[in-house]
C-alpha positions in Angstrom: 156.6 61.0 70.9 158.7 64.2 70.0 162.1 65.0 69.7 162.9 68.9 70.5 166.1 70.3 70.4 166.6 74.3 71.8 169.6 76.5 70.8 169.9 79.4 73.0 171.6 82.3 71.4 173.6 84.3 74.0 174.8 88.2 73.3 177.4 87.7 76.2 180.1 86.5 77.2 181.1 86.0 73.1 177.5 87.2 70.8 176.5 83.9 69.1 174.2 85.9 67.3 176.4 85.3 63.5 176.9 88.2 61.0 173.8 89.3 60.6 173.3 90.3 63.9 170.1 88.6 64.9 169.6 85.6 66.6 167.7 82.8 65.3 169.1 82.6 61.9 171.5 79.8 59.8 174.7 82.0 60.6 174.2 81.5 64.3 177.7 80.3 65.7 175.9 78.9 69.4 176.3 75.3 69.7 173.2 73.0 69.2 171.2 72.3 72.6 171.1 68.7 73.4 168.1 66.6 71.7 165.2 65.8 74.0 162.3 63.1 73.5 159.1 64.6 74.9 156.2 62.5 75.2 152.8 64.0 74.2 149.7 63.1 75.4 145.7 64.5 75.5 146.3 63.7 79.1 148.1 66.0 81.4 152.0 66.5 80.6 154.1 66.6 83.6 157.6 67.7 84.5 159.5 67.7 87.8 162.9 69.1 88.8 164.0 67.7 92.4 166.6 69.9 94.3 166.7 72.7 92.0 170.5 74.1 91.2 172.2 71.6 92.7 170.1 72.8 96.2 171.8 76.1 95.9 170.9 77.9 99.6 169.6 81.3 98.8 169.0 81.1 95.0 165.4 82.7 94.3 163.0 81.1 92.0 160.4 83.3 91.5 159.4 84.5 94.6 160.3 82.0 97.0 164.0 81.4 98.3 164.6 77.0 98.3 166.6 74.8 100.6 168.4 72.1 100.3 165.6 69.3 99.2 163.3 71.7 97.2 161.6 71.2 94.4 159.4 72.8 90.6 157.8 71.9 88.0 154.7 72.6 85.7 152.5 70.8 83.7 149.7 71.3 81.1 146.6 69.5 80.2 145.5 68.2 76.6 142.0 67.5 75.0 140.6 64.8 73.1 140.5 65.0 69.6 137.1 64.3 67.9 135.8 60.3 66.8 138.0 57.9 65.2 136.5 59.0 61.7 137.3 62.7 62.0 140.7 62.2 63.3 141.0 59.6 60.4 140.6 62.7 57.8 142.5 64.7 59.4 139.6 66.7 61.2 141.3 67.4 64.5 139.9 70.7 65.6 139.0 70.8 69.0 142.3 68.4 70.2 145.5 69.5 72.0 148.5 67.9 72.8 150.2 68.7 76.0 153.9 67.9 77.0 156.2 68.9 79.7 159.9 68.3 80.1 163.0 69.7 82.8 166.2 71.4 81.3 169.0 71.1 84.2 171.5 73.3 83.7 169.8 74.9 80.8 169.1 78.8 81.9 172.9 80.5 81.6 173.1 83.4 84.0 176.6 84.8 83.6 179.2 81.9 82.7 181.2 80.5 83.6 181.3 81.8 87.3 177.7 81.0 87.6 176.7 77.8 86.4 173.5 77.5 84.2 169.6 77.2 86.3 167.2 74.9 85.9 163.6 74.9 84.6 160.7 73.4 84.1 158.8 74.3 80.4 155.2 73.0 79.8 153.2 72.9 76.8 150.2 73.0 74.8 150.2 72.4 71.0 146.3 72.9 69.5 144.4 72.2 66.4 142.1 74.8 65.4 
């Protein structure tokens, strides 16, 4: 398990980059995101959003205009580590952990008039 917290730093409607004008530095004024626990696996990590963006008819997701009841998702596939002795000696070369998580109303468009959009993130962490 991995607990992750993602903070989105906006340019508008109010600049949240802090005094140095650079995103992702310690002086940013963006509120922190909600922490989420993401299971990690050497198998396949999957995430699915059902009825994205509250089923808003006519919302475009990629090249598809969605309808009520539509869904989308993502997946990532890991790879087993070497033998147990290698893992115990921290020799992790070739191993890959995967994970995936949904984020509902997380992608901001033009607040406050347009609600946040839904997303799915799938990822791999690979040892070299």
